[in-house]
C-alpha positions in Angstrom: 82.0 176.0 22.8 83.0 179.5 23.6 84.4 181.8 20.9 87.8 181.9 22.7 88.0 178.1 22.9 86.9 177.8 19.2 89.6 180.3 18.2 92.3 178.4 20.1 91.3 175.1 18.6 91.2 176.5 15.1 94.6 178.1 15.7 96.2 174.9 16.7 94.6 173.0 13.8 96.1 175.7 11.5 99.5 175.5 13.1 99.7 171.7 12.9 98.4 171.8 9.3 101.1 174.3 8.5 103.7 172.0 10.0 102.5 169.1 7.9 102.7 171.2 4.7 106.2 172.3 5.7 107.1 168.7 6.2 105.7 167.9 2.8 107.8 170.6 1.2 111.1 170.0 3.0 111.2 166.3 4.0 111.9 163.3 1.7 108.4 161.9 2.6 106.9 163.9 -0.3 107.9 161.0 -2.5 105.4 158.8 -0.7 102.0 158.8 -2.6 99.9 158.3 0.5 101.5 161.3 2.3 101.1 163.4 -0.8 97.4 162.5 -1.1 96.7 163.2 2.6 98.5 166.5 2.3 96.9 167.7 -0.9 93.4 166.5 -0.4 93.1 166.7 3.4 95.4 169.1 5.0 95.4 171.9 2.4 91.6 172.2 2.3 91.5 172.1 6.1 94.1 174.9 6.3 92.0 177.0 3.9 88.8 176.4 5.8 90.4 177.1 9.2 92.0 180.2 7.9 88.8 181.6 6.6 87.0 180.8 9.8 89.8 182.5 11.8 89.6 185.5 9.6 85.8 185.8 9.5 85.0 184.5 13.0 83.2 187.7 14.1 81.0 187.8 11.1 80.2 184.1 11.3 79.3 184.3 15.0 77.0 187.3 14.3 75.4 185.4 11.5 74.8 182.3 13.7 73.3 184.4 16.5 70.9 186.1 14.1 70.0 182.8 12.6 69.3 181.3 16.0 67.1 184.3 17.0 65.0 184.1 13.8 64.6 180.3 14.1 63.2 180.6 17.7 
């Protein structure tokens, strides 16, 4: 996967996750225990992880390249 495609995919994951959190905050579905569990234990950690990867993508790609070169 190219870095540009990875960034686009992560960006869309982040946008959709943000929409789910917004729905949790503003919709009456927040009273549903299943929706609450999915949002708190699935979507929020996914948003954190995708945000960190988007933020540090350059550093992570350099680390992966140096790791690949040293492993060969």
